[in-house]
C-alpha positions in Angstrom: -70.1 43.1 -123.8 -67.8 43.7 -120.8 -68.5 41.9 -117.5 -69.8 43.6 -114.4 -67.2 45.8 -112.6 -67.0 47.8 -109.4 -65.8 51.3 -109.5 -63.9 53.0 -106.7 -63.5 56.8 -106.8 -60.8 58.4 -104.6 -61.2 62.1 -104.1 -58.0 63.5 -102.5 -58.1 66.6 -100.3 -56.9 70.0 -101.3 -58.6 69.8 -104.8 -56.3 67.1 -106.0 -56.9 65.0 -109.1 -59.8 62.5 -108.7 -58.7 58.9 -109.1 -61.1 56.2 -110.5 -60.5 52.4 -110.2 -62.5 49.6 -111.6 -62.2 46.0 -110.5 -64.0 42.9 -111.3 -65.9 41.0 -108.6 -63.3 38.2 -108.9 -60.4 40.5 -108.1 -62.4 42.0 -105.2 -63.2 38.5 -103.8 -59.4 37.5 -104.0 -58.4 40.7 -102.3 -61.0 40.1 -99.6 -59.8 36.5 -99.1 -56.2 37.7 -98.8 -57.2 40.3 -96.2 -59.1 37.7 -94.3 -56.2 35.3 -94.2 -53.9 38.1 -93.1 -56.2 39.1 -90.3 -56.5 35.5 -89.1 -52.8 34.9 -89.3 -52.1 38.1 -87.3 -54.7 37.1 -84.7 -53.2 33.6 -84.4 -49.7 35.1 -84.0 -51.0 37.4 -81.2 -52.7 34.6 -79.5 -49.6 32.4 -79.7 -47.4 35.3 -78.4 -49.5 35.8 -75.3 -49.9 32.0 -74.8 -46.1 31.6 -74.9 -45.8 34.4 -72.4 -48.3 32.7 -70.1 -46.4 29.4 -70.5 -43.1 31.1 -69.6 -44.7 32.4 -66.4 -46.2 29.0 -65.6 -42.8 27.4 -66.3 -41.0 29.8 -64.0 -43.5 29.2 -61.2 -43.2 25.4 -61.6 -39.4 25.7 -61.4 -39.7 27.7 -58.2 -42.1 25.2 -56.7 -39.8 22.4 -57.8 -36.9 24.0 -56.0 -39.0 24.4 -52.9 -40.0 20.8 -53.1 -36.5 19.6 -53.4 -35.3 21.7 -50.5 -38.3 20.4 -48.4 -37.4 16.8 -49.3 -33.7 17.4 -48.3 -34.7 19.0 -45.0 -37.1 16.1 -44.3 -34.4 13.6 -45.2 -32.0 15.2 -42.7 -34.7 15.2 -40.0 -35.4 11.5 -40.6 -31.7 10.7 -40.4 -31.5 12.5 -37.1 -34.5 10.5 -35.9 -32.9 7.3 -36.9 -29.8 8.2 -34.8 -32.1 9.0 -31.9 -33.8 5.6 -32.2 -30.5 3.9 -32.1 -29.7 5.6 -28.8 -33.2 4.7 -27.4 -32.8 1.0 -28.5 -29.4 0.9 -26.6 -31.0 2.5 -23.5 -33.9 0.0 -23.7 -31.5 -3.0 -23.9 -29.5 -1.7 -20.9 -32.7 -1.1 -18.8 -34.1 -4.5 -19.7 -30.8 -6.1 -18.8 -30.8 -4.3 -15.4 -34.3 -5.6 -14.6 -33.4 -9.0 -16.0 -36.0 -8.8 -18.8 -35.5 -10.4 -22.2 -34.4 -7.9 -24.8 -36.7 -7.2 -27.8 -35.7 -9.3 -30.8 -35.3 -7.8 -34.2 -38.6 -9.4 -35.3 -40.4 -7.8 -32.4 -39.0 -4.4 -33.1 -40.1 -4.7 -36.8 -43.5 -6.2 -35.9 -46.2 -5.1 -38.3 -43.7 -3.6 -40.7 -44.5 -4.2 -44.4 -44.0 -2.5 -47.7 -44.7 1.2 -48.1 -48.2 2.4 -48.7 -49.4 3.0 -52.3 -48.1 6.4 -53.5 -50.6 9.1 -54.1 -51.6 10.1 -57.7 -49.5 13.3 -57.4 -46.4 11.3 -56.3 -47.0 8.7 -59.1 -47.0 11.5 -61.7 -43.5 12.7 -60.7 -40.4 11.7 -62.7 -38.8 8.4 -61.8 -35.9 9.7 -59.6 -38.0 12.1 -57.6 -40.8 9.6 -57.2 -38.4 7.0 -55.9 -36.9 9.5 -53.4 -40.3 10.4 -52.0 -41.4 6.8 -51.8 -38.1 5.9 -50.0 -38.6 8.8 -47.6 -42.2 7.9 -46.9 -41.1 4.3 -46.2 -38.5 5.4 -43.7 -41.0 7.7 -41.9 -43.6 4.9 -41.6 -40.9 2.5 -40.3 -39.7 5.0 -37.7 -43.3 5.6 -36.6 -43.8 1.8 -36.1 -40.5 1.5 -34.2 -41.3 4.5 -32.0 -44.7 3.0 -31.1 -43.0 -0.3 -30.2 -40.3 1.5 -28.2 -43.0 3.5 -26.4 -44.7 0.3 -25.3 -41.4 -1.2 -24.2 -40.6 1.9 -22.1 -44.0 1.7 -20.5 -43.3 -1.9 -19.4 -39.9 -0.8 -18.1 -41.5 2.0 -16.1 -43.9 -0.4 -14.5 -41.0 -2.7 -13.7 -39.0 0.2 -12.3 -41.9 1.2 -10.0 -42.1 -2.4 -8.8 -38.5 -2.3 -7.7 -38.5 1.1 -5.9 -35.0 0.5 -4.5 -33.5 0.3 -8.0 -33.5 4.0 -8.8 -31.1 4.7 -6.0 -28.4 2.6 -7.8 -28.4 4.6 -11.1 -25.4 7.1 -11.2 -27.6 10.1 -12.1 -26.0 13.0 -10.3 -22.7 14.8 -10.9 -19.8 13.7 -8.6 -18.9 17.3 -7.8 -20.9 20.5 -7.2 -21.6 22.7 -10.2 -20.7 25.7 -8.1 -17.1 24.6 -7.7 -16.2 22.7 -10.9 -16.7 22.4 -14.6 -16.2 19.8 -17.3 -12.7 20.2 -18.7 -12.5 17.0 -20.9 -15.2 14.7 -22.2 -15.6 11.0 -22.9 -14.1 9.7 -26.2 -11.0 10.3 -28.3 -8.9 13.4 -27.7 -5.4 14.7 -27.9 -3.4 13.4 -24.9 -2.1 16.5 -22.9 1.3 14.8 -22.3 2.0 13.1 -25.7 -0.2 15.2 -28.1 -1.3 12.0 -29.7 -4.9 10.8 -30.1 -6.0 8.7 -27.1 -9.2 7.3 -25.7 -10.5 9.1 -22.6 -12.7 6.8 -20.6 -14.6 9.3 -18.6 -15.3 12.9 -17.7 -12.8 15.3 -16.2 -14.1 17.9 -13.7 -11.7 20.7 -13.0 -11.8 22.8 -9.8 -10.0 23.7 -6.6 -7.9 21.2 -4.7 -10.0 19.8 -1.8 -13.4 20.2 -3.6 -15.7 17.5 -2.1 -16.4 14.4 -4.3 -19.7 12.6 -3.9 -20.9 9.1 -4.7 -23.3 9.3 -7.7 -25.6 6.4 -6.5 -26.0 3.9 -3.7 -23.6 1.0 -3.6 -20.6 -0.7 -2.0 -17.0 0.5 -2.2 -15.3 -2.2 -4.3 -11.8 -0.7 -3.9 -9.8 2.3 -2.7 -6.3 2.2 -4.0 -3.3 4.1 -5.3 -2.6 4.0 -9.1 0.3 5.5 -11.1 -2.0 7.0 -13.7 -5.2 7.8 -11.8 -3.5 8.5 -8.5 -5.9 7.9 -5.5 -8.9 6.0 -6.9 -12.2 4.9 -5.3 -14.3 2.3 -7.2 -18.0 1.7 -6.2 -20.2 -1.2 -7.2 -23.8 0.0 -7.5 -25.4 -3.3 -6.4 -28.8 -3.4 -4.6 -29.2 -4.4 -1.0 -32.8 -4.9 0.2 -34.1 -5.8 3.7 -37.5 -7.5 3.8 -40.1 -7.3 6.6 -38.4 -10.1 8.4 -35.1 -8.3 8.6 -33.5 -10.6 6.0 -31.1 -8.9 3.6 -30.9 -9.7 0.0 -28.3 -8.5 -2.5 -28.7 -8.1 -6.2 -25.7 -7.4 -8.4 -25.9 -4.1 -10.2 -24.9 -3.3 -13.8 -23.0 -0.1 -13.1 -19.7 0.6 -11.5 -18.2 4.1 -11.0 -14.6 5.2 -10.7 -13.3 8.4 -9.1 -9.6 9.3 -9.8 -6.9 11.8 -8.9 -8.3 12.2 -5.4 -6.4 14.2 -2.8 -8.0 12.2 0.1 -10.1 9.0 0.1 -12.7 9.0 2.8 -14.1 5.5 2.4 -12.7 2.0 2.5 -13.4 -1.3 0.6 -16.7 -3.1 1.7 -18.3 0.1 3.0 -21.9 0.9 2.0 -22.4 4.4 0.6 -25.4 6.4 -0.5 -26.0 8.8 -3.3 -24.6 12.2 -2.4 -22.3 10.9 0.4 -18.8 12.4 0.3 -16.2 9.8 -0.6 -13.1 12.0 -1.1 -11.6 15.3 -2.1 -10.5 16.6 -5.6 -6.8 16.4 -6.0 -3.8 16.3 -8.4 -2.5 12.8 -7.7 -1.2 10.5 -10.4 -0.6 11.5 -14.0 -2.3 14.9 -14.0 -1.6 18.5 -15.1 -3.8 20.2 -12.4 -6.4 19.6 -9.7 -9.4 17.7 -11.1 -11.5 14.6 -10.8 -11.6 11.8 -13.4 -15.1 10.3 -13.2 -15.9 7.1 -15.2 -18.9 4.7 -15.5 -18.6 1.1 -16.4 -21.6 -0.8 -17.7 -21.7 -4.6 -17.0 -23.8 -6.7 -19.4 -24.6 -9.9 -17.5 -26.2 -11.6 -20.5 -23.1 -11.1 -22.6 -20.6 -11.6 -19.8 -18.7 -8.3 -20.6 -18.3 -4.8 -19.3 -16.9 -1.6 -20.6 -16.8 2.2 -20.2 -19.8 4.3 -21.2 -20.3 8.0 -21.5 -21.2 9.4 -18.0 -23.0 12.3 -19.7 -25.7 9.9 -20.7 -26.6 9.5 -17.0 -25.9 12.8 -15.2 -29.0 15.0 -14.8 -27.2 17.9 -13.2 -24.0 18.2 -15.3 -21.8 21.2 -14.3 -20.7 23.8 -16.8 -18.8 22.7 -19.9 -15.7 24.0 -21.6 -17.7 26.6 -23.5 -19.1 28.0 -20.2 -15.6 28.6 -18.7 -14.0 29.8 -21.9 -14.0 33.3 -20.6 -12.7 32.4 -17.2 -9.3 31.3 -18.5 -9.9 27.7 -19.5 -9.4 24.5 -17.5 -6.5 22.1 -16.8 -6.5 18.9 -18.9 -5.6 15.5 -17.5 -4.1 12.4 -19.0 -6.7 10.1 -17.6 
């Protein structure tokens, strides 16, 4: 006796021949299993395809975010580097002001007071690859250090401000104005190394050159005493002023305190002061000229800083003091330029 079978009858259109198929339950079960496996495999493939597409989009987004992060880190690193340079300048100014007021300078330990290791990194930072995590931790440490240093510097400047107010005569002896009017002169050469206009070689320029017309008035940049007024082969007619402090008390007694700044005015056409004479800020001491080693009418203006603690002195950049600096080389570029000087 034959086993049970299933019969399938196919009736084609257009009166075609009828087809009849008989299969056993076992064959039908195998065919069904194969069809099921095929459907599952096809579904798995489709799911994987769309999943990979989503992963590609996520990966592209992560790469873009990573690029932005790296650029942000680099910009922050540059900003921190600039802040470090600014802090160096502030520390130097702080030491000069403390020296001027005869205050003890802040020690390295005092400037780093409270500085310890960096804070614990966040979970997101800890999950980054080694190099990037180290870069962010280093950057974070530098920022925290600068914050502490800035706080200490702020407190130091506050003490200096109080000290400055106590000595109200002191401000008159800081060379804070330009030695010539901005309406009649401009900066033709700056402090630092430059090409010597006579030899073409690199040479150190110890001050600022102000170009202008012969006879332009030259003014003392702070109160002080004329140390010297002489003729020099290089600087021509030169006036040197010591910016010491002279105070008269209520009893009429005069006290003198040695200053830490000295100013020089070179290439003068005329010298209107003499050694030992007291001068005040804004007082005319001479006229711009072309004396000495010079290529045209101009004033050579220099500032010397005297460190009493270290027993030394040297030239410093006058631009760090002048609050009303006349136009620079860029300003007069369209006027035809300015004469250069050797000194």
